N, C-alpha and C positions, 0 to 999 in steps of 0.2 A: 561454562558459566563465566560471565564477565563481571568485573567489580570496579568500583571507583578507585582511583589512585589517591592515596593519602600523601599530602605534601608536608615537608618539615617546616617548622617555624623558625625564623631567624630574627634576632633582636638587634637593634642598633648598638654598635660597639662590641658585639660578641661574634665569635667565629661561627659560621654555619657549616655543619657537617654535610658532606656530600649526600644526596638523597640515596636511600637504600635501593638496591636493584629491584626492578619490577619483575615479578614471577613470569616465567614463560613456560610453555609446553608445546610439544610437537610430536608428530608421528612420522616415523620413517619406515615404510613398508610394514614389517611385522614387529616394530618396536615403538614403544611410547616412552617419552622422556620429559621430565619436568625439572626446572631449576627454580628454587624458591627465592624469597627476598633476602636470604643470606648467601645466595649463589651456591647452595648445596644442590647438587644434581643427582637425580635418581632415574634409572632407566630399567624397563622391564620388557621381556618378550611377551607379546600379547596375542600372537596368532593361535587360534584354536586348532590344535592338531587333530587330524583324523585317525581313527583306529586305535586310540590310546589316550592316556592322560597327558596333561601339560606338565612339563618340567618348569618349575617356578625359577626363572633365571633373572637375577637382579644385579645391577651394577650401580654403585653409589660412590660419591666423592664430595667431601667438603671443599670449601673454596680456597683456604690458605695454600700457598705455593707448595709447602712441604706435606700437605695432606695426602695420605695414601688412598688409592682406589680400593674399594671393597667389593668382592663378588660373592654371591650366594647362588647355589644351584640345588633346589630342594624338590622332593616329590612327596606326595601324601601316601606314605607307607611306613610301617614299623619294621619292615624286613629290609634293612639296609643300613648305611648307603651301599649301593652297588657301584662298580666301576663305571666311569663315564665313557660314552662312545661318541666319536665325531664322524659323522657320515657313515656310521656302522662299524668303524674301526676303533680299537682301544685307544684312549687318549691318556698319555702319561701326564700326571699333574701332581703338584706338591700341595694341593688344597687339603685342608684338614677335614676329616669326617665329622658329621653332625647328626645326632639322632635324639629327638625329644620324646619318642614314643608314639608320635603321630605322623611326623614328617621326618624324612631322612635325606641327607645329601652332603654337600660340600661347601666349605667356607674358606676364603683366602683374602689376604690384604697385602699391600705393598708390592714388592717384586714378584711374590707368588701370584698375585692377582694380575700383574702386568704380563707375566709369561702366559698365564691362562688365556687372557684376552687376545694376545698375539696369535695363539694357536687357533682360537675360535674364528678369527678373521679369515682363515683359509678354508672354512667349512660352510655347510648349508644347514645342518641339523645337529644339535647336541641332544643326546639321549642317555637315559639311565635305565637299564633293564630292571624288571621287577617280576615278582611271582604272577602278577596279573597283566603282564605286558609292559612295554617300555613307556616311560614318561619322556616326552620330547619337547624341545623348544626350537623354533625357527630362528636362524641367524641372519635372515634376509633383512637388511637395513641396519645391521649392527655397526658397520664401519661409519656410516653417516651419523648414527647416533653418538658414537664416541667423538667424532669430529665436532658435532654440535656442542657436546659437553665441554670440550677443550675451548671452543670459541666463546661460550658463555663465561667461562672461568678465566679467560684471557691467557690461555696456556699455549696457543699456537706458536710454534717456533721456539719454545722454551724446553728446557731439559725435563720438565714434568709432563709434557704433552703425551696423551695416549696415542694420538695420531700426529704425524708430521712433527716430531720433536726437533729441536735445534739448540743453539747456544744463546738464545735470547736471555736477557736479564730476568731474574725472578721478580715476581710481583708481590705486593703486600696484600693482606686480607681485605675483603670488601668492606663497605660501610656497615655499621651495626644495623640491627633490625629497625624497622620503621618506628616502632612504638615501644618505649620502655614502660612496662606495666607496673602499676603500684601493687604492692602485696595485698592479698585479700585478707580482710579482718572479719572473722566469723562473728555473727550477732546471735543473741538469744532467739530461740524458735518462737513463732507466734503462739501465744497461749491458746488453748483449745477454743475458748469462747470467742476470742478475737478472730481466729481463723474462720470460725463459722460465720461471724458477722461479715467478714470480707467476702467469703464465698457467696453468701446470700445476696449481698449488694451487687456483686458481679453478675450473678444469675438474673437479677432483676434489671440491671442497667443494660445488659447485652442479651436480653431474652430472645430477640429475633434471630440472633446469630447462633445461639446455644441450644435452642429447643429441639433441633433435629427435624427431619422430614418425615412426618407421619405417613404420607402416601407411600414412601419408600421403606417404611418400617424401620426408620433410622432412629436409634435412641438419642436422648439428649446428651450433650457433651459431658464428659467426666472432668471435674475441676480439682486442681491441687493448688495450695497457696504456701508461700514461704516468706519470711521476713528478709528483706535485702539490707535495710538499715532501720534506724529508729523511726523514720518517716514513711518508708515505702515498702510495699509488699509486691511480690511477683506471683501472678496467677497464670497457670497454663491450663487451657481447655483442650481436651482431646476429643475428636469426633470423626465421623466418616471413615472408619478404619476399613482397609482392604485386607488382603491376606497377611501382609507383614509391614505395611506402612499406614499411618494415620495422618489426618490433617489436624492442624493445631491453630488456636488463637492464643496470643500471649499478651498479657496486660500488666502495666505498671499501675499499682493501686495505692493512692494516699491512705495511710492507715487511719488518719483522723477523719477522712471523708471518702470512704471507699466507693461511693457512687460516682465520683469524679475520675474514674479510671481512664487510662489512655493506652492505646495499642502500642506495643513495643516494636520499634523499627530497629532490627539488628544492624549494626554497622557493617558495611561491606568489607571484603578483603581486597587488597590492592591487586590490580592486574593492568595489562597494557591498554585495554579498551574500557571505557566507562559504561555504566549501566544506562540503558535507554528505555527500559521497560520495568514498570513498578512490580509487575508479577514476578519478574526474574529476580528482583532484589529480595522479594519475600518468599522465594522458593524454598528456603531453609525450613519453613514451617511444615513441610510435607515429609513424613518419614517417622522417625522416633525422636521425640524431643524430651529432654530431661534436664533437671537442675540438681546440682549437688550442693547443699547448703554448707557442707564442710570445707569446700574448696572455692565456692562462688562460681563454678564453671557451669555454663549452659551449653549443652551438646545437642546438635542436630545431626542425625545419621539417617540418610535416605538410601535404602537398599534398592538396587536394580533387580535383585532376585532374593529369595528367602535365605539362601546360603550366606548372604552378606559378603560375598567376595568381590562385589562391584557396587558402584554407586558413588556417594559423596558424603563427607563428614566435615562439619565445622564446629569449632568450639570458641566460646567467648567467656571472658572472666569479668565479674563485677568488681569495680575498683573502689566501691563506696559511694559512687555517684552514677556510674553508667557501666554498660557492658562494653568491653573492648575486645577487638579481634585477637584471638590467641593462636589458633591452629586451623589449617584446612588441608584436606587431601582428597583425591578422587581416583577412581579406577573405572574407565569407560568400558573395558572388556571383561566379560564374566568368564574367566579362565582359571579360577581357583586360588587367586592370591588372597591371603589373609590381610587384614587391615594393616598390620605392622609392616607389610611389604609395599604398601601403596606409595607412589610418588607424592611427596608433600609439596604444596604450592605456597604455603605461608606458615611461618612460625614466628611468634613474638619473642621467643627465646631460642638461641641456637641449640640448647640442650634438649628441646622437645623432640 
């Protein structure tokens, strides 16, 4: 999915910060890597292995020169972690064991992660045996992936490079994120009678869009309303549901004149190529769309399958006047990765 680039504003007489990095993503054989607008890079093994489960193998690193690489190798099992094998042979590693009752595996940072990655570059398949067979990850494309991460973070030829290290001078951290979000200020909930008036007005004003297809036995849309501020309400209409995704219409509604509603156009996330198709810009309305009035966060989660291990997720936060991009991540391959493992393409706060 492509998004419009957001440009910084510079004022006469004031210094203009360097533009934040544009998110990039790439696939190298059996690996997918994304570097976000803070130049934090995350890579995952995405080849669907035959005859067994996938080992969830992830490598991540933040941008500052002294940031340590982090590696995780996890399998969906409570019986572990088991020793790792590289091309069928035991792999000696100083990684720490991890087991949360559902997934078990190994975690490492810094020199431990560096040594682990150096060993993997000499192999083709990393596996972790289990009671129901081995969970495996292909290593085809790993070296190119690590080289790409180094290149994006300007580490090539420096002491911190994962590939092709050298004695080059250390670099400073990248520019800050594109957008400094204002903190969200919660507002009182819509009184029940006002919420009903808002919903009734929206149903009447947008009747042709919300009534459903009688020929297809499609029910009318389900509506929910929230107060965004003293003047505006948010209404989300859900309809056309499939097995695990629904379509949505989203409206900004003047509380004093709810019949004058307007469709909400969610701001795009930055990326290298601009949007050229309106349908693509509005693709976030397909999936599961929700609003949290306690945090002001609107979340769109589109699943590529019911397990929720692939698809795309975007979050925006209301700043008192408008929704601002907050976070986006995606996983194009359905190989078992939970959302917390997905490569992130945009974050408005490095802590997210």
